[in-house]
C-alpha positions, 0 to 999 in steps of 0.5 A, a space after each residue: 480479554 482484548 480483541 485480538 484482531 483489532 489489536 493486531 491492526 492497531 498495536 503495531 503502530 504504536 510498536 512502531 513509534 516506540 521503537 522508531 530510530 531514524 538513525 538505523 540502517 534497518 529503519 531506512 532499508 528494513 530488517 528482511 522478509 518476515 521480520 515483521 510478522 515475527 517480531 510483532 507476533 512475539 511482542 503481541 503474543 509472546 511467541 513467534 508466528 509463521 509468516 502466513 499470520 499477517 500482523 500489522 499491514 503497512 507497519 509489517 511492510 516498514 519492518 520488512 522492507 524499510 522507509 526507502 522501499 515504501 517511498 518507492 512503492 508509493 511512487 509506483 502507486 502514484 504513477 500507475 494507480 492513482 491520479 493524485 495523492 489524498 483522492 478517493 483511490 489513494 484513501 481506500 488503498 491506504 485504508 485497506 493496506 493499513 489493515 491487510 497484510 501486504 502480500 495477499 489478494 486482499 491487498 493486491 486486488 484493489 491495486 489491480 482494479 485501481 491500475 485498470 481504472 486509471 489505464 481506462 480513464 487514460 484511453 477514454 481521455 485519448 479517445 475523446 481528444 481524438 474524436 474532437 480533432 476528427 470532428 473539427 476536421 470534418 466540420 472544416 471540410 
């Protein structure tokens, strides 16, 4: 017997690679909400599971919403959560998102923390820049 938890995390990537077809509209715009969970659970378990199961993480998102939506999500995440791609925050988010289903607190909580962290870093930089200018003005007086 295989560990069903591990197969629910790894096997969807192999299934996606096997079914990958760049010429279909579904690849670019997705099949629709909950298609990924039902499709992957049918292939892995032989029966459809309800949407709350959450098989596949990122692969599930690609099946449901397509590559265009995934790229938009990455652009949004880069703008509001990460300083750059391939930094510590991005790598942590990427690994979390490859394992957990997208629309759960386990996926949204790190996104919220990274967004708040980036906002506080920007505020701190702005306050330091203002403090430096004020110090220069005070030293000239």
